N, C-alpha and C positions, 0 to 999 in steps of 0.2 A: 297320743301320749308322746312327749319328747323327752330325751335324755339330756340333762344339763351338760354344759361344756366342762364343768368341773368333774362330773362323773366320767365322762369320756376320757379326760386327762388321767384321772386316777386309774381307770381300767387299762389304759395304754402303759402307764408306769408299772402296774402289777404284771402285765403280760411281758413287758420288757425284762423285768426282774426274773420271772420264771424262765424266759428265753436265755438269759445270761447264765442262770443256774444249769440249764440244760447243756449249754455249750461248755461250761466248766466240766460237767459230767462227761461229755464227749472227750475232752482233753485228758481227763484222769483215766478213762477207760482205755485210751490209746487206740483201740481198734477202729473207732469211727471218728478219729481225728485226722488232721492233715496239716498242710502248710498253713500258718507259720509255726506250728508246733511239732511237725514232722516234715521230713524233706519232700514228701510226695504231695502233689496237688490232688485233692480228692473232693468229693461232694461236700465235705465239711468246709473246705476252703471257700467254695461258692456260697455256702450257707451263711458265711459272715457278711455277705452283701445285705442281709436282712437289716442290719443296723442303720445304714444310710437310708434304706427304704422306710424303716420305722421313723427315722428322723423326718423324712418328707411327710409322713402322715401327721406328725406333730405340727409341722409348719403349714401344711395345706389347709385351706378353708373350703376347697372345692369338694362338695359332697360326692359327686360322681367319681372323681379321682380316688377319694378315700375308700369308697365302697368297692370299686373295681380292683384297686391295688390290694385291699384286704382280702377280697375273694381269691385273687391270684396267690397271695401268701398262704391262705388257708389250703388251697389246692396243692401247692408245692410241699408245704410242711406235712400235711396229712399223708400225701403220697409217699414222701420220704420215710415216714414212720410206719407205713404199711409194707413198702417194697424193699427199702434199704436197711432199715434199722428197726426191727420189731421189738416189742416189749420183752420177748423171750431173750433176744440178744443182749439187751441192756441188763436184764436180771442175771443172766448166766455169767457175764463177764465179771460181775461183782461177787456173786454167790460161789462160783467155782474158781475165781481168779484165773480165768483162761478164756480167751476169745474163741468164738466159733465163726467169726467173720473170715472169709476166704483169704483176704490179703494179710491178715494178722493171726492166722490159725495158731492157737495155743499160747499166744502172747499174753502175759499177765497184765492186769491193770497197773497203773503207775504207782499206786500206793502199796502194791503187792500184798493185798489182804483178801481173805475170803470172808464175805459178809452178806448174808441174806438180807440183813437190814438195809445195807447200802444198795443192794439190788432192788429192794422194794421202794426205797426212796427215789432211786433213779427212774424206775417205772412210773411212779406217782407223778414226778416232775414232768415227764414226757406226756403223760395223760392230761395233766392240768394244762400244759401248753396246747395240746390238741383241742381240748374242749374250749379253752379261751380263744384260740384263733378261729374256731368255728363261729363263735358269737360275734367276733369283731365286725364283720360286714353289717350285721343287724344293728350293732351299737352305732356305727356310722350312719346307717340309714335313718335311725330314729334320733340322731343327735340334733340338738338345737342349733339352727343355722343363723339365728339373728345375731348381728354384730353387738358386741358389748356397748352399753350406753356410755357416752362420753361423760367425763367428770365435769361438773359445773364449778367454775371458779368463784 
């Protein structure tokens, strides 16, 4: 079974959209943000490199490159969400309007609101990103590699 090029494209667009939502959440929570939205260079700053990498996945037709890069992205993103930014951190910053992260201890989110709903949404977005990125290497592995047929004049 192969996955159509169109399906791969749509999957990447959806994953990109979820990733952007997650980065916006980082910025609004403040505690897991960094340059260019805070003066400090943090892990968040380096996480912005995901966008040129994703662009390369859109452009590349090399199956091995796409599978290997997506595996690396999955490893990095999942590791970050296990060791640096847990779902509990995400939820707490919104639900209690106070960061538990060491470098921003007690700092409120930028909306200055207490909302368990926003905490749940933040956690759901991160989990969707994690699950989506886990499947990305398999999507690329099963992707249709045949070049599109040329149009007849």
